[in-house]
C-alpha positions as a Markdown table, in Angstrom:
| # | Residue | x | y | z |
|---|---|---|---|---|
| 1 | Met | 0.0 | 0.0 | 0.0 |
| 2 | Ser | 1.4 | 3.4 | -1.0 |
| 3 | Pro | 2.0 | 6.1 | 1.6 |
| 4 | Glu | -0.7 | 8.2 | 0.0 |
| 5 | Thr | -3.3 | 5.4 | 0.3 |
| 6 | Leu | -2.3 | 4.7 | 3.8 |
| 7 | Glu | -2.7 | 8.3 | 4.8 |
| 8 | Ser | -6.1 | 8.5 | 3.2 |
| 9 | Phe | -7.2 | 5.4 | 5.0 |
| 10 | Lys | -5.9 | 6.9 | 8.3 |
| 11 | Ser | -7.9 | 10.0 | 7.7 |
| 12 | Phe | -11.0 | 8.0 | 6.9 |
| 13 | Cys | -10.6 | 6.1 | 10.1 |
| 14 | Glu | -10.3 | 9.2 | 12.1 |
| 15 | Ile | -13.4 | 10.7 | 10.6 |
| 16 | Ala | -15.3 | 7.5 | 11.1 |
| 17 | Gly | -14.2 | 7.4 | 14.7 |
| 18 | Val | -15.4 | 11.0 | 15.2 |
| 19 | Val | -18.7 | 10.0 | 13.5 |
| 20 | Val | -19.1 | 6.9 | 15.7 |
| 21 | Leu | -18.4 | 9.0 | 18.8 |
| 22 | Gly | -20.9 | 11.6 | 17.7 |
| 23 | Leu | -23.5 | 8.9 | 17.1 |
| 24 | Ala | -22.8 | 7.3 | 20.4 |
| 25 | Phe | -23.2 | 10.7 | 22.1 |
| 26 | Leu | -26.5 | 11.3 | 20.3 |
| 27 | Phe | -27.8 | 7.8 | 21.2 |
| 28 | Gly | -26.7 | 8.3 | 24.8 |
| 29 | Ala | -28.3 | 11.7 | 25.0 |
| 30 | Gly | -31.5 | 10.3 | 23.3 |
| 31 | Ala | -31.6 | 7.4 | 25.8 |
| 32 | Leu | -31.1 | 9.8 | 28.7 |
| 33 | Trp | -33.8 | 12.1 | 27.4 |
| 34 | Met | -36.2 | 9.2 | 26.9 |
| 35 | Ala | -35.4 | 7.8 | 30.4 |
| 36 | Asn | -36.1 | 11.3 | 31.8 |
| 37 | Ser | -39.3 | 11.6 | 29.8 |
| 38 | Leu | -40.5 | 8.2 | 31.0 |
| 39 | Gly | -39.6 | 9.1 | 34.6 |
| 40 | Ala | -41.5 | 12.3 | 34.3 |
| 41 | Ile | -44.5 | 10.5 | 32.9 |
| 42 | Lys | -44.4 | 7.9 | 35.6 |
| 43 | Glu | -44.1 | 10.6 | 38.2 |
| 44 | Arg | -47.1 | 12.5 | 36.8 |
| 45 | Glu | -49.1 | 9.3 | 36.7 |
| 46 | Leu | -48.1 | 8.5 | 40.3 |
| 47 | Asn | -49.1 | 12.1 | 41.4 |
| 48 | Asn | -52.4 | 11.7 | 39.6 |
| 49 | Leu | -53.0 | 8.4 | 41.3 |
| 50 | Lys | -52.2 | 9.9 | 44.7 |
| 51 | Leu | -54.6 | 12.8 | 44.0 |
| 52 | Glu | -57.3 | 10.4 | 42.9 |
| 53 | Thr | -56.7 | 8.2 | 46.0 |
| 54 | Ala | -56.8 | 11.2 | 48.3 |
| 55 | His | -60.1 | 12.4 | 46.6 |
| 56 | Ala | -61.6 | 9.0 | 46.9 |
| 57 | Asn | -60.6 | 8.8 | 50.6 |
| 58 | Glu | -62.1 | 12.3 | 51.1 |
| 59 | Glu | -65.4 | 11.2 | 49.4 |
| 60 | Ala | -65.4 | 8.0 | 51.5 |
| 61 | Gly | -64.9 | 10.0 | 54.7 |
| 62 | Gln | -67.7 | 12.4 | 53.7 |
| 63 | Ala | -70.0 | 9.4 | 52.9 |
| 64 | Asn | -69.2 | 7.9 | 56.3 |
| 65 | Glu | -69.9 | 11.2 | 58.0 |
| 66 | Arg | -73.3 | 11.5 | 56.2 |
| 67 | Ala | -74.1 | 7.9 | 57.1 |
| 68 | Ala | -73.3 | 8.5 | 60.7 |
| 69 | Lys | -75.6 | 11.6 | 60.7 |
| 70 | Leu | -78.4 | 9.7 | 59.1 |
| 71 | Glu | -78.0 | 6.9 | 61.7 |
| 72 | Val | -78.3 | 9.5 | 64.5 |
| 73 | Glu | -81.4 | 11.0 | 62.9 |
| 74 | Ala | -82.9 | 7.5 | 62.4 |
| 75 | Ala | -82.2 | 6.7 | 66.1 |
| 76 | Lys | -84.0 | 9.9 | 67.1 |
| 77 | Leu | -87.0 | 9.0 | 64.9 |
| 78 | Arg | -87.1 | 5.5 | 66.3 |
| 79 | Phe | -87.1 | 6.9 | 69.8 |
| 80 | Gln | -89.8 | 9.4 | 69.0 |
| 81 | Leu | -91.9 | 6.7 | 67.4 |
| 82 | Glu | -91.5 | 4.4 | 70.4 |
| 83 | Gln | -92.5 | 7.3 | 72.7 |
| 84 | Glu | -95.6 | 7.9 | 70.6 |
| 85 | Met | -96.5 | 4.2 | 70.6 |
| 86 | Gln | -96.1 | 4.1 | 74.4 |
| 87 | Lys | -98.4 | 7.2 | 74.7 |
| 88 | Arg | -101.1 | 5.6 | 72.6 |
| 89 | Ser | -100.8 | 2.0 | 73.9 |
| 90 | Pro | -103.1 | 0.9 | 76.7 |
| 91 | Arg | -101.7 | 0.7 | 80.2 |
| 92 | Ala | -100.8 | -2.8 | 81.5 |
| 93 | Leu | -99.4 | -3.8 | 84.8 |
| 94 | Thr | -96.1 | -5.6 | 84.7 |
| 95 | Ser | -95.4 | -8.9 | 86.5 |
| 96 | Glu | -93.2 | -6.9 | 88.9 |
| 97 | Gln | -96.0 | -4.4 | 89.7 |
| 98 | Lys | -98.4 | -7.2 | 90.3 |
| 99 | Ala | -96.1 | -9.0 | 92.7 |
| 100 | Ile | -95.3 | -5.8 | 94.6 |
| 101 | Met | -99.0 | -4.9 | 95.1 |
| 102 | Ala | -99.9 | -8.5 | 96.0 |
| 103 | Ala | -97.2 | -8.6 | 98.7 |
| 104 | Glu | -98.3 | -5.2 | 100.2 |
| 105 | Leu | -102.1 | -5.8 | 100.1 |
| 106 | Lys | -102.5 | -9.4 | 101.2 |
| 107 | Gly | -105.1 | -9.6 | 103.9 |
| 108 | Lys | -104.8 | -5.8 | 104.8 |
| 109 | Val | -107.8 | -4.3 | 102.9 |
| 110 | Ser | -111.4 | -5.3 | 103.4 |
| 111 | Lys | -113.2 | -3.3 | 100.7 |
| 112 | Val | -112.4 | -0.9 | 97.9 |
| 113 | Thr | -114.6 | 1.2 | 95.6 |
| 114 | Phe | -113.2 | 1.9 | 92.1 |
| 115 | Val | -114.4 | 5.1 | 90.4 |
| 116 | Val | -113.6 | 4.6 | 86.8 |
| 117 | Gln | -113.9 | 7.0 | 83.8 |
| 118 | Lys | -116.2 | 5.7 | 81.1 |
| 119 | Asp | -113.7 | 4.8 | 78.4 |
| 120 | Leu | -112.4 | 1.4 | 77.4 |
| 121 | Glu | -108.8 | 1.9 | 78.3 |
| 122 | Ser | -109.6 | 3.2 | 81.8 |
| 123 | Lys | -112.0 | 0.3 | 82.4 |
| 124 | Ala | -109.4 | -2.3 | 81.2 |
| 125 | Phe | -106.7 | -0.8 | 83.4 |
| 126 | Ala | -109.0 | -0.6 | 86.4 |
| 127 | Leu | -110.0 | -4.3 | 85.9 |
| 128 | Gln | -106.3 | -5.3 | 86.3 |
| 129 | Leu | -106.2 | -3.5 | 89.6 |
| 130 | Glu | -109.5 | -4.9 | 90.7 |
| 131 | Val | -108.2 | -8.4 | 90.2 |
| 132 | Ile | -105.2 | -7.7 | 92.4 |
| 133 | Phe | -107.3 | -6.3 | 95.3 |
| 134 | Gln | -109.8 | -9.1 | 95.0 |
| 135 | Asp | -107.0 | -11.7 | 95.2 |
| 136 | Ala | -105.7 | -9.9 | 98.3 |
| 137 | Gly | -109.0 | -10.4 | 100.0 |
| 138 | Ala | -110.8 | -7.1 | 99.4 |
| 139 | Lys | -114.5 | -6.8 | 98.5 |
| 140 | Ile | -114.7 | -4.8 | 95.3 |
| 141 | Phe | -117.3 | -2.2 | 94.3 |
| 142 | Val | -117.2 | -0.3 | 91.0 |
| 143 | Ser | -118.8 | 3.0 | 90.0 |
| 144 | Asp | -118.7 | 4.8 | 86.7 |
| 145 | Met | -118.0 | 8.5 | 86.5 |
| 146 | Ala | -120.7 | 10.6 | 85.0 |
| 147 | Ala | -120.6 | 10.6 | 81.1 |
| 148 | Gly | -118.3 | 13.3 | 79.8 |
| 149 | Glu | -116.7 | 14.0 | 83.2 |
| 150 | Val | -112.9 | 14.3 | 83.1 |
| 151 | Pro | -111.6 | 15.1 | 86.6 |
| 152 | His | -108.4 | 17.0 | 86.9 |
| 153 | Val | -106.3 | 14.5 | 88.8 |
| 154 | Pro | -102.6 | 13.7 | 88.5 |
| 155 | Pro | -101.4 | 10.8 | 86.4 |
| 156 | Gly | -101.6 | 7.5 | 88.0 |
| 157 | Val | -104.2 | 6.2 | 90.5 |
| 158 | Leu | -105.7 | 8.7 | 92.9 |
| 159 | Met | -106.6 | 7.3 | 96.3 |
| 160 | Tyr | -108.8 | 8.1 | 99.2 |
| 161 | Lys | -108.2 | 6.2 | 102.4 |
| 162 | Pro | -110.8 | 5.9 | 105.2 |
| 163 | Gly | -110.8 | 9.1 | 107.2 |
| 164 | Gly | -109.0 | 11.0 | 104.4 |
| 165 | Ala | -105.5 | 12.3 | 104.2 |
| 166 | Thr | -104.1 | 15.6 | 102.9 |
| 167 | Gly | -100.6 | 14.5 | 102.1 |
| 168 | Glu | -98.2 | 11.5 | 101.7 |
| 169 | Asp | -96.8 | 12.0 | 105.2 |
| 170 | Glu | -100.2 | 10.8 | 106.6 |
| 171 | Leu | -100.1 | 7.7 | 104.3 |
| 172 | Lys | -96.7 | 6.3 | 105.1 |
| 173 | Asp | -98.1 | 3.3 | 106.9 |
| 174 | Asp | -101.1 | 2.8 | 104.7 |
| 175 | Pro | -101.0 | -0.6 | 102.8 |
| 176 | Val | -102.8 | 0.8 | 99.7 |
| 177 | Tyr | -100.5 | 3.8 | 99.5 |
| 178 | Lys | -97.4 | 1.6 | 100.0 |
| 179 | Ala | -98.6 | -0.8 | 97.2 |
| 180 | Leu | -99.3 | 2.0 | 94.7 |
| 181 | Lys | -96.1 | 3.9 | 95.6 |
| 182 | Lys | -93.8 | 0.9 | 95.3 |
| 183 | Ala | -95.5 | -0.1 | 92.0 |
| 184 | Lys | -95.1 | 3.5 | 90.8 |
| 185 | Leu | -98.8 | 4.0 | 90.3 |
| 186 | Phe | -99.5 | 6.5 | 93.1 |
| 187 | Gly | -101.1 | 9.6 | 91.6 |
| 188 | Gly | -102.1 | 11.6 | 94.7 |
| 189 | Thr | -104.5 | 11.5 | 97.6 |
| 190 | Ala | -107.9 | 13.0 | 98.4 |
| 191 | Ser | -109.1 | 14.4 | 101.7 |
| 192 | Gln | -112.6 | 13.1 | 101.0 |
| 193 | Pro | -114.5 | 11.1 | 98.4 |
| 194 | Phe | -115.5 | 13.1 | 95.4 |
| 195 | Ala | -117.0 | 12.9 | 91.8 |
| 196 | Ser | -120.5 | 12.9 | 90.5 |
| 197 | Leu | -121.2 | 9.3 | 89.8 |
| 198 | Glu | -123.4 | 7.0 | 87.8 |
| 199 | Arg | -124.3 | 4.3 | 90.4 |
| 200 | Gly | -122.6 | 1.1 | 89.4 |
| 201 | Pro | -124.5 | -2.2 | 89.6 |
| 202 | Gln | -122.0 | -3.8 | 92.0 |
| 203 | Gly | -121.9 | -1.5 | 94.9 |
| 204 | Pro | -123.0 | 1.6 | 96.9 |
| 205 | Met | -122.4 | 5.2 | 96.3 |
| 206 | Leu | -119.2 | 6.6 | 97.7 |
| 207 | Gln | -118.7 | 6.2 | 101.5 |
| 208 | Ala | -116.1 | 7.8 | 103.7 |
| 209 | Asp | -115.4 | 4.6 | 105.6 |
| 210 | Gly | -113.7 | 2.6 | 102.8 |
| 211 | Tyr | -110.9 | 3.0 | 100.3 |
| 212 | Val | -111.7 | 4.7 | 97.0 |
| 213 | Leu | -109.4 | 4.5 | 93.9 |
| 214 | Tyr | -109.9 | 6.8 | 91.0 |
| 215 | Val | -108.9 | 5.5 | 87.6 |
| 216 | Val | -109.1 | 8.1 | 84.8 |
| 217 | Gln | -108.2 | 8.0 | 81.1 |
| 218 | Lys | -104.6 | 7.9 | 80.1 |
| 219 | Met | -103.0 | 11.3 | 79.6 |
| 220 | Pro | -102.0 | 11.9 | 75.9 |
| 221 | Trp | -98.4 | 13.0 | 76.8 |
């Protein structure tokens, strides 16, 4: 090979080397750019995913908060409904009340007159009381209040004891008072028998020498 040809080949190799280095640089730069671009895309996607997750968690939290509020409101409505049902349901003595009254009254009361308002609920409730007093050994008399009469007496069963009483301090040893009080049925006392009556078929008009129990209609509250 002549010196001229050798020199030309050497120059070609140098140029080719420079070209190869340039291409390698370009490929390296391109690869780095692509890697950076892919990293940026992945970072954006990750940030978007984080934002979506945070938004979903916030919506879930708000939904749980709304559900909790709705449950509180539902509980209030259930309580109000139960109260309304109790107000409207007829009175009934519990087993505990019956046992308490039976223990306090057994053999201690000879006769009782029930003065009952003329409505079905009052009569049904009075009948439950009459059974207890009768089982305790008392003779029972029943008188109806005059039609349309609604006496202004406290809730519960109002009582008159023989001889009268003006307050609970005078009743502390009275068996009927103790029975009604322990059974949470005591509604007050009267100093003398009262009420305009329709004479009942089972007994006399009111007398001051016997117990009188007043059973009036259930209060609407």
